[in-house]
C-alpha positions in Angstrom: 39.1 17.0 110.0 39.0 20.3 107.9 38.8 23.8 109.3 38.6 27.2 107.5 39.6 30.7 108.5 39.5 33.9 106.5 40.1 37.6 106.9 40.4 38.3 103.2 37.6 36.4 101.4 38.7 37.4 97.9 42.0 35.5 98.2 42.4 31.9 97.0 42.8 30.0 100.3 46.1 28.7 101.4 45.7 24.9 101.7 47.5 23.3 104.6 47.8 19.6 105.4 48.5 18.9 109.1 49.7 15.3 109.8 49.7 14.9 113.6 48.4 11.9 115.6 47.9 13.9 118.9 44.4 15.4 118.6 44.9 18.0 121.4 48.2 19.1 119.8 46.6 19.2 116.3 43.8 21.4 117.7 46.4 23.7 119.3 48.3 24.1 116.0 45.0 24.8 114.2 44.1 27.4 116.8 47.5 29.1 116.4 47.1 29.1 112.6 43.6 30.6 112.9 44.9 33.3 115.2 48.2 34.0 113.4 47.6 33.7 109.7 46.0 36.8 108.2 45.5 35.1 104.8 42.5 32.9 104.1 43.4 29.3 104.7 42.0 25.8 104.9 43.5 23.1 107.1 43.0 19.3 106.6 44.1 17.2 109.5 45.0 13.5 109.3 46.6 11.3 112.0 49.0 9.0 110.2 51.3 8.9 107.2 49.3 6.7 104.9 46.3 9.0 105.3 48.6 11.8 104.5 49.7 10.2 101.3 46.1 9.6 100.4 45.2 13.2 101.0 48.1 14.4 98.9 46.9 12.2 96.1 43.4 13.7 96.2 44.3 17.4 96.8 46.9 20.0 96.1 48.4 21.5 99.2 50.4 24.7 99.7 52.0 23.5 102.9 52.4 20.3 104.9 53.0 20.4 108.7 54.4 16.9 109.6 54.9 15.2 113.0 57.9 12.8 112.7 56.4 10.2 115.0 53.1 8.7 113.8 51.3 5.4 114.5 52.4 3.8 111.2 55.9 5.4 110.7 58.5 7.0 112.9 61.6 9.0 112.5 63.1 9.9 109.1 61.0 7.1 107.6 58.0 9.4 108.1 59.5 12.2 106.0 60.7 9.7 103.4 57.1 8.4 103.1 55.5 11.9 102.7 58.1 13.8 100.7 58.1 11.7 97.5 54.3 12.1 97.3 54.6 15.9 97.7 58.1 16.8 96.4 56.9 20.3 95.2 55.1 21.2 98.5 57.0 22.9 101.4 57.1 20.7 104.5 57.6 22.0 108.0 58.7 19.3 110.5 57.3 19.1 114.1 59.9 17.6 116.4 60.2 16.9 120.1 63.1 18.4 122.0 65.0 15.1 122.1 65.1 14.5 118.4 66.1 17.8 117.0 68.9 16.1 115.0 66.2 14.0 113.3 64.4 17.2 112.2 67.7 18.6 110.9 68.2 15.4 108.9 64.8 15.9 107.3 65.7 19.5 106.4 68.9 18.2 104.7 66.7 15.8 102.7 64.3 18.5 101.5 62.1 19.8 104.3 61.9 23.6 104.4 62.0 24.1 108.2 61.4 22.4 111.6 59.8 23.4 114.9 60.4 22.0 118.4 57.2 21.2 120.1 56.7 23.4 123.1 58.8 26.2 121.5 56.3 26.8 118.7 54.7 30.0 119.9 52.4 31.9 117.5 55.2 34.1 116.2 57.6 31.3 115.6 55.0 29.1 113.9 54.0 31.9 111.5 57.6 32.8 110.7 58.3 29.2 110.0 55.3 28.8 107.7 56.0 32.0 105.7 59.7 31.0 105.4 58.8 27.5 104.2 56.4 28.8 101.5 58.7 31.6 100.3 61.8 29.3 100.3 60.0 26.7 98.3 58.8 29.3 95.8 62.4 30.5 95.4 63.7 27.0 94.9 61.0 26.4 92.3 61.8 29.6 90.5 65.5 28.8 90.5 64.7 25.4 89.1 62.7 27.0 86.3 65.5 29.4 85.6 68.0 26.5 85.4 65.6 24.7 83.0 65.4 27.9 80.9 69.2 28.1 80.9 69.5 24.5 79.7 67.0 25.2 76.9 68.9 28.3 75.8 72.2 26.5 75.9 70.7 23.8 73.7 70.0 26.5 71.1 73.7 27.5 70.8 76.0 25.7 68.3 77.4 22.5 69.8 80.7 23.2 67.9 81.9 25.6 65.2 81.5 24.5 61.5 84.5 23.3 59.6 85.5 25.9 57.0 88.5 25.3 54.8 91.1 28.0 55.4 89.4 29.4 58.5 89.5 28.7 62.2 86.2 29.7 63.9 85.0 29.6 67.5 82.3 31.2 69.5 81.1 31.2 73.1 78.5 32.8 75.4 79.0 33.5 79.1 75.7 34.6 80.7 75.7 37.0 83.7 72.7 35.2 85.2 70.9 31.9 84.5 69.6 33.1 81.1 71.2 35.5 78.7 70.2 38.3 76.4 73.2 37.5 74.1 73.2 35.1 71.2 75.5 33.7 68.5 74.9 31.2 65.8 76.4 29.5 62.8 73.6 29.1 60.3 74.6 26.2 58.0 73.9 26.6 55.3 72.5 30.0 54.2 70.5 28.1 51.6 69.2 31.0 49.6 72.8 32.3 49.1 74.6 29.0 48.6 74.6 25.4 49.8 78.1 25.8 51.2 77.7 29.3 52.7 77.9 29.5 56.5 76.0 32.3 58.2 77.5 33.9 61.2 75.3 35.8 63.6 76.0 37.6 66.9 73.3 39.5 68.8 72.7 41.3 72.1 69.2 42.2 73.5 69.0 45.2 75.8 69.1 43.9 79.4 69.7 40.3 80.5 67.6 37.6 82.1 64.5 35.7 81.1 62.8 38.4 79.1 65.7 39.1 76.8 66.4 35.4 76.5 62.9 34.9 75.1 63.5 37.7 72.6 66.8 36.1 71.5 65.0 32.8 70.9 62.5 34.6 68.8 65.2 36.4 66.8 67.1 33.1 66.3 64.0 31.4 64.9 63.3 34.3 62.5 66.8 34.4 61.1 67.0 30.6 60.6 63.6 30.7 58.8 64.4 33.6 56.6 67.8 32.1 55.8 66.0 29.4 53.9 64.3 31.8 51.5 66.0 35.2 51.5 69.4 35.8 49.7 69.9 39.4 51.0 71.3 39.8 54.5 69.8 43.3 54.9 66.4 42.0 53.9 66.7 39.2 56.5 67.3 41.8 59.2 64.3 43.9 57.9 62.0 40.9 58.0 63.1 39.9 61.5 62.7 43.5 62.7 59.0 43.5 61.5 58.3 40.4 63.6 59.9 41.9 66.7 58.1 45.2 66.3 54.7 43.6 65.7 55.2 41.5 68.8 55.6 44.7 70.8 58.8 43.6 72.5 60.1 46.0 75.1 63.7 45.2 74.2 65.7 46.1 71.2 68.4 43.9 69.6 71.8 44.8 68.2 72.8 42.1 65.7 75.4 41.4 63.1 74.7 38.8 60.4 77.4 37.9 57.8 79.1 35.3 55.7 82.5 34.7 54.1 82.5 34.3 50.3 85.1 31.6 50.1 85.8 32.3 46.4 86.7 36.0 47.0 87.6 35.8 50.7 85.3 38.7 51.3 83.1 39.0 54.4 79.6 40.3 53.6 77.6 41.6 56.5 74.6 43.6 57.6 74.8 45.2 61.1 71.9 46.4 63.2 74.1 48.6 65.3 76.4 45.8 66.4 80.2 46.3 66.6 82.8 44.1 64.9 86.4 44.5 63.9 88.7 43.3 61.1 92.3 42.9 62.3 94.7 42.5 59.4 97.9 40.6 59.6 99.8 43.8 58.6 98.6 45.5 61.8 95.7 47.6 60.4 92.4 47.6 62.5 89.1 48.4 60.9 85.8 48.6 62.8 83.0 47.3 60.7 80.2 50.0 60.3 76.7 49.6 61.5 74.4 49.5 58.6 71.1 50.5 60.4 69.2 50.7 63.6 69.0 48.0 66.2 66.1 45.6 65.6 62.7 46.0 67.3 62.7 49.8 67.4 61.0 51.0 64.3 58.7 49.4 61.7 59.8 49.9 58.1 63.4 50.4 59.0 66.0 49.3 56.4 69.5 48.1 56.4 72.4 47.8 53.9 74.7 44.9 53.2 78.4 45.9 53.4 81.6 44.0 52.7 85.2 44.0 53.9 88.4 43.9 51.8 89.5 40.4 50.9 90.8 38.6 54.0 94.4 37.5 54.1 96.2 34.8 56.0 96.7 35.9 59.6 93.7 38.3 59.6 91.0 38.1 62.3 87.3 39.0 62.4 86.1 39.8 65.9 82.4 39.9 66.7 81.7 40.7 70.3 78.9 41.9 72.6 79.4 44.9 74.8 79.6 42.9 78.0 83.3 42.3 77.0 84.3 45.9 76.2 82.3 47.3 79.1 83.7 45.0 81.7 85.2 47.1 84.5 88.2 46.9 86.7 88.1 47.3 90.5 88.7 51.0 90.0 85.8 51.3 87.5 88.0 51.5 84.3 86.4 50.0 81.2 88.2 47.1 79.4 87.5 48.9 76.2 88.0 48.2 72.5 91.8 48.8 72.5 92.5 46.3 75.2 90.4 43.7 73.3 92.3 44.3 70.1 95.7 44.2 71.7 94.8 41.0 73.6 93.8 39.2 70.4 96.9 40.4 68.5 99.1 39.3 71.4 97.7 35.8 71.1 97.5 35.6 67.3 99.5 32.4 67.2 96.8 30.6 69.3 93.7 28.9 67.9 90.4 30.8 67.9 89.1 28.5 70.6 92.1 29.1 72.8 91.9 32.9 72.3 88.2 32.8 73.4 89.1 30.8 76.5 92.1 33.0 77.4 90.1 36.2 76.8 87.3 35.1 79.2 89.9 34.3 81.8 91.7 37.6 81.3 88.4 39.5 81.7 87.9 37.8 85.1 91.3 38.9 86.2 90.7 42.4 84.9 87.5 42.6 86.9 89.3 41.3 90.0 86.9 38.4 90.3 83.8 40.7 90.7 80.5 39.2 89.7 79.9 39.5 85.9 77.4 42.3 85.3 76.5 41.7 81.7 76.4 38.7 79.3 79.6 38.2 77.3 79.6 36.6 73.8 82.4 36.4 71.4 83.0 34.9 67.9 86.5 34.9 66.5 87.3 34.0 63.0 91.0 33.5 62.1 92.3 33.1 58.5 94.8 30.3 58.6 95.5 29.6 54.9 
């Protein structure tokens, strides 16, 4: 049995499968839906579980209303028969007043809501249907975000490269499922040298899925241009043109560099991204930005700069602003100075341990408040 109702003909109809063996009760439910649902909808009615499975195999439904006691199945077995065939479809359980626990068990196994027969007035039925549909949409969206997070995490380095004389480590801690931060060890920077390791840290304005997509695009550009272009500044310029032409609404701060192991000099180009050189003698130098952030202006250019030769005990810190802009309970910024002092106070630790301890310290500084921005850090320690 199929019925249709509509008050808004231009909408795609909501497709509902009603699985109920009592014809009078099925007609009552359909009448309530016709009266209570303002959106256009279509209802298909079947009277047993196996017909329900067949209907699911033939059609896509937006909602299933399921009686737990049918001629061919009964109890939780009914839900377990229907749910695998329609795992992405919200299911509302119809239950008698003496088996409410059974309906609760079905919700625990994946149903979105349940109704007690006799208590399902028009308002309650409509509320349950809207809740079931919206909850399923939210769960689906959360699943997609988790999948996006897994994909993004797979693009990060599994481990830092081995570099004689240096201890490197990097980590990213997203504020939400997906991040607008990025770090990479590009091995090798072929156009510069077969043993040259590129180090990149970037931060897209905002955080979430949109910035994460921009970061993936930026990463792909840099890795491609690293195969052909020996000039760091030119790599940034080429990446910038791609981002501008794609009309991204986000800009990207980014530092790209490498250590010349013969001279122990760090060469870098910075699209407005901060970094610091901490010498073992106690001097701190902030590495200058060498141009605009990426994605703002076509035709922009950058310069390649270099540090003084690095000595044993020196550090290079490349961070995103989620670290320095973390706030205490009173609203005080963590700031650059606290960052530098923290690293110096843990200078005997490995780069990996410093990254771990710094992240823990930031959580304590913020008094356990939810993280408001992505945090990414790359620490390079000169060990010999």
